C-alpha positions as CSV (number, residue, x, y, z in Angstrom):
1,M,0.0,0.0,0.0
2,P,1.5,3.4,-1.0
3,N,2.4,5.9,1.7
4,S,-0.3,8.5,1.7
5,T,1.8,11.1,3.6
6,H,4.3,11.4,0.7
7,G,2.1,13.7,-1.4
8,K,1.0,15.7,1.7
9,H,4.6,16.6,2.5
10,Y,5.3,18.1,-0.9
11,S,2.0,20.0,-1.0
12,S,2.7,21.4,2.5
13,V,6.1,22.6,1.2
14,L,4.5,24.1,-1.8
15,G,1.9,25.7,0.4
16,S,4.5,27.2,2.7
17,G,6.3,28.6,-0.4
18,I,3.1,30.3,-1.5
19,Q,2.6,31.6,2.0
20,L,6.1,33.0,2.0
21,V,5.5,34.8,-1.3
22,F,2.3,36.4,0.2
23,T,4.2,37.3,3.3
24,L,6.8,38.9,1.2
25,L,4.2,41.0,-0.6
26,L,2.5,42.0,2.6
27,L,5.8,43.0,4.2
28,S,6.7,45.0,1.1
29,L,3.3,46.8,1.5
30,L,4.1,47.3,5.2
31,V,7.4,48.9,4.3
32,L,5.7,51.1,1.8
33,V,3.3,52.3,4.5
34,M,6.1,52.8,7.0
35,K,8.0,54.9,4.4
36,I,4.9,57.0,3.8
37,I,4.4,57.6,7.5
38,I,8.1,58.4,8.1
39,L,8.5,60.7,5.1
40,S,5.2,62.5,5.5
41,G,6.3,64.3,8.7
42,N,4.2,67.4,9.1
43,I,2.1,66.8,6.0
44,I,-1.2,67.4,7.9
45,S,-0.6,71.2,8.1
46,Q,-0.3,71.6,4.3
47,K,-3.0,72.1,1.7
48,P,-5.0,69.1,0.4
49,D,-3.4,69.3,-3.1
50,L,0.1,69.4,-1.7
51,I,-0.8,66.4,0.5
52,L,-1.9,64.4,-2.5
53,D,1.2,65.4,-4.5
54,R,3.4,64.5,-1.6
55,F,1.6,61.2,-1.2
56,Y,2.0,60.3,-4.9
57,D,5.7,61.2,-4.7
58,I,6.2,59.0,-1.7
59,V,4.4,56.1,-3.3
60,L,6.3,56.5,-6.5
61,N,9.7,56.7,-4.8
62,S,9.0,53.7,-2.6
63,T,7.8,51.7,-5.6
64,M,10.8,52.6,-7.6
65,S,13.1,51.7,-4.7
66,I,11.5,48.3,-4.4
67,V,11.6,47.7,-8.2
68,M,15.3,48.8,-8.4
69,R,16.2,46.4,-5.5
70,L,14.3,43.6,-7.3
71,L,16.2,44.4,-10.6
72,L,19.6,44.4,-8.8
73,F,18.8,41.2,-7.1
74,F,17.7,39.5,-10.3
75,K,20.7,40.9,-12.1
76,N,22.9,38.9,-9.7
77,L,21.2,35.6,-10.3
78,P,23.9,34.2,-12.5
79,L,26.4,34.5,-9.7
80,F,23.8,32.9,-7.4
81,L,23.4,30.0,-9.9
82,S,27.2,29.5,-10.1
83,F,27.3,29.2,-6.3
84,I,24.5,26.6,-6.5
85,I,26.3,24.6,-9.3
86,L,29.5,24.6,-7.2
87,A,27.6,23.4,-4.1
88,V,25.9,20.6,-6.1
89,M,29.2,19.4,-7.5
90,D,30.8,19.4,-4.1
91,G,27.9,17.6,-2.6
92,L,28.0,15.0,-5.4
93,V,31.7,14.4,-4.8
94,M,31.1,14.0,-1.0
95,R,28.2,11.6,-1.8
96,D,30.4,9.5,-4.1
97,I,33.1,9.4,-1.4
98,R,30.5,8.2,1.1
99,K,29.2,5.7,-1.4
100,F,32.6,4.2,-2.3
101,Q,33.6,3.9,1.4
102,A,30.3,2.2,2.2
103,A,29.7,4.7,4.9
104,R,26.6,5.0,7.1
105,E,23.5,6.5,5.3
106,S,21.1,8.7,7.1
107,A,18.3,10.7,5.5
108,L,17.9,13.0,8.6
109,W,20.0,15.8,7.3
110,F,18.5,15.5,3.8
111,H,15.0,15.9,5.0
112,R,15.8,18.7,7.5
113,V,17.7,20.7,4.9
114,K,15.1,20.2,2.2
115,V,12.5,21.9,4.4
116,T,14.7,24.8,5.6
117,L,16.3,25.7,2.3
118,I,13.5,27.8,1.0
119,Y,13.3,29.8,4.3
120,F,16.9,30.8,4.1
121,F,16.5,32.1,0.6
122,Y,13.3,34.0,1.2
123,S,14.4,35.4,4.5
124,G,17.5,37.1,3.0
125,F,15.5,38.3,0.0
126,L,12.8,39.6,2.3
127,F,15.4,41.3,4.5
128,Y,16.9,43.1,1.5
129,L,13.5,44.3,0.3
130,S,12.1,45.4,3.6
131,V,14.9,47.4,5.1
132,P,14.0,51.1,4.5
133,D,17.6,52.2,4.7
134,E,20.3,51.8,2.0
135,I,22.2,48.6,2.5
136,D,25.0,47.0,0.6
137,L,23.6,44.5,-1.9
138,E,26.9,42.5,-2.0
139,S,26.9,41.8,1.7
140,V,23.3,40.6,1.7
141,L,23.9,38.5,-1.4
142,I,27.0,36.9,0.0
143,C,25.2,35.9,3.1
144,I,22.3,34.5,1.1
145,M,24.5,32.7,-1.4
146,L,26.8,31.2,1.3
147,S,23.9,29.9,3.4
148,V,21.9,28.5,0.5
149,S,25.0,26.9,-1.1
150,I,26.0,25.3,2.1
151,L,22.5,23.9,2.6
152,I,22.4,22.7,-1.0
153,Q,25.8,21.0,-0.5
154,V,24.5,19.2,2.6
155,L,21.3,18.3,0.8
156,V,23.1,16.7,-2.2
157,K,25.6,15.1,0.1
158,G,22.8,13.5,2.1
159,Y,21.0,12.1,-0.9
160,K,20.6,8.4,-1.2
161,K,23.8,6.4,-2.0
162,Y,22.2,4.1,-4.5
163,V,20.2,5.9,-7.1
C-alpha cells in the first residue's frame, strides 16, 4: 500500500512557499506604509493638493526603490546560480566518497535541509527588500549565497547512496 503522507509533505512545502510569497508581498506593502508615515512628517498642516502630490511622490519613490532592488537582485542571479552549481558538484563528490567507502547512510540531514532551504533564501530576500535604509547588496547576497549553497551541498551530500 503506498504511503499517503508522501504527497502531503510536498503539498505542504508548496503551500509554505506560497505563504512566503504572500508574506513577502504583505511585508513590502508594510514597508511602503512605513515609508509613507516616516517621510510624511508634518504633512497634515499643508493644503490638500500638496498632500496628494506629496503622497504620490512618496508612493512613486517607494515603488521605484523596491523595483530597483528587485532588478539588482535578479541581475545577480547568474552569480547565485554559479554558487548553486558549485555546491551541487561538491555535494555529489562527497556523496560519491561516502558511497565508495560504504559509509553509514542517514536521511535525517537531507529531509531537514530540504524543508529549511526555501526559508533561508526567502528570509534574505525579504530582509533586503524590507529594510527602509540603503544597505550594501553585495553583503546581503554573499550571506544568502553562502547559506543557501552550504544547505544545497549538505542536501546533495545526504541524498541516497544508490540511485
